C-alpha positions as CSV (number, residue, x, y, z in Angstrom):
1,M,0.0,0.0,0.0
2,P,1.4,3.4,-0.9
3,V,2.5,5.6,2.0
4,I,2.9,9.3,2.5
5,S,5.5,10.3,5.1
6,R,6.1,13.8,6.2
7,Q,8.4,15.6,8.7
8,S,8.8,19.3,9.3
9,L,12.2,21.0,9.3
10,D,10.6,23.1,12.0
11,E,10.6,20.0,14.2
12,P,13.9,18.4,13.3
13,D,15.2,15.0,14.3
14,D,18.6,16.5,15.0
15,Q,20.3,19.9,15.2
16,P,24.0,19.2,15.0
17,P,26.2,21.8,16.6
18,L,28.4,23.3,13.8
19,G,29.9,26.4,15.4
20,E,29.1,30.0,15.1
21,Q,26.8,31.7,12.6
22,V,25.2,28.5,11.2
23,T,22.3,26.4,12.3
24,V,21.3,23.1,10.8
25,D,18.0,21.3,11.1
26,L,18.0,17.7,10.0
27,V,15.1,15.3,9.2
28,D,15.1,11.7,8.1
29,V,12.0,10.8,6.2
30,R,12.0,7.1,5.4
31,G,15.7,7.1,4.8
32,L,15.9,10.5,2.9
33,R,18.0,12.8,5.0
34,V,17.3,16.5,4.3
35,K,18.9,19.4,6.1
36,R,18.2,23.1,6.2
37,A,21.2,25.1,6.9
38,V,20.9,28.8,7.8
39,F,24.2,30.7,7.2
40,E,24.2,34.0,9.0
41,P,25.7,37.1,7.5
42,G,29.5,36.9,7.9
43,W,29.6,33.1,7.9
44,H,32.6,31.6,6.2
45,W,33.3,27.8,6.0
46,K,37.1,28.2,6.6
47,Q,36.6,30.6,9.5
48,H,33.7,29.0,11.3
49,V,33.8,25.2,10.5
50,S,37.2,24.0,9.2
51,E,40.4,25.4,7.7
52,E,40.2,22.5,5.2
53,L,37.9,22.6,2.1
54,C,34.5,20.9,2.5
55,T,34.6,17.3,1.4
56,T,30.9,16.7,0.9
57,R,28.9,16.8,-2.3
58,H,25.8,19.0,-1.9
59,A,22.6,18.9,-4.0
60,G,20.0,21.4,-3.0
61,Y,17.9,24.5,-3.3
62,V,18.7,28.0,-2.1
63,A,15.5,29.3,-0.4
64,S,16.9,32.7,0.4
65,G,20.0,34.8,0.4
66,R,23.3,34.1,-1.4
67,L,26.4,32.0,-1.0
68,H,29.7,32.5,-2.8
69,V,31.3,29.1,-3.5
70,V,35.0,28.6,-4.6
71,M,36.2,25.2,-5.8
72,A,39.8,23.9,-5.1
73,D,40.7,24.6,-8.8
74,G,39.7,28.3,-8.4
75,S,36.4,28.2,-10.2
76,E,33.7,30.0,-8.4
77,A,30.0,30.9,-8.5
78,E,27.5,32.8,-6.5
79,I,24.4,30.9,-5.8
80,K,21.2,32.7,-5.0
81,A,17.5,32.3,-3.9
82,G,15.7,30.1,-6.4
83,D,18.8,28.2,-7.6
84,V,19.0,24.5,-7.6
85,V,22.6,23.4,-7.3
86,A,25.1,20.5,-7.2
87,I,28.4,21.3,-5.6
88,D,31.2,18.8,-5.7
89,P,33.5,18.1,-2.8
90,G,36.5,20.4,-2.4
91,H,35.0,23.8,-1.9
92,D,34.9,26.8,0.4
93,A,31.8,29.0,0.8
94,W,30.6,32.1,2.6
95,T,27.5,34.3,2.8
96,A,27.6,36.9,0.0
97,E,25.5,39.6,1.5
98,S,24.0,41.0,4.7
99,E,21.0,38.6,4.5
100,A,21.2,35.1,5.9
101,C,21.3,32.3,3.3
102,V,18.9,29.4,3.7
103,F,20.0,26.2,1.9
104,I,17.9,23.1,1.7
105,D,20.3,20.2,1.1
106,F,19.3,16.8,-0.3
107,G,22.9,15.7,-0.6
108,E,25.1,13.4,1.5
109,S,24.7,12.6,5.1
110,I,25.6,15.4,7.6
111,D,28.3,15.4,10.2
112,K,30.5,18.1,11.7
113,A,33.0,17.9,8.7
114,S,30.3,18.0,6.0
115,V,28.4,21.2,6.2
116,G,29.6,23.8,3.7
């Protein structure tokens, strides 16, 4: 029998602590792990999470704000509200304006070293 499952990001299964200026809400809906990351103005991966590049592949939707993403090879892009993106491992990122960036991530599992 078909099943509909739902879970609200406003009532997350987990909120992993990831340092200053970022909050993450994580839900698991029948094995699909989805996270909402809110990157506050001034957030920068290398400053607030790790000095190493992020090693996680991200696939998601930018709900609001902007992030600037720079890959290990120097290529870069600014992602903004309304964009659907896939970001390969090996990147740095930071908020690109004075508004928080809300990113809904359908990518890999989350842990302290994989939010970026």
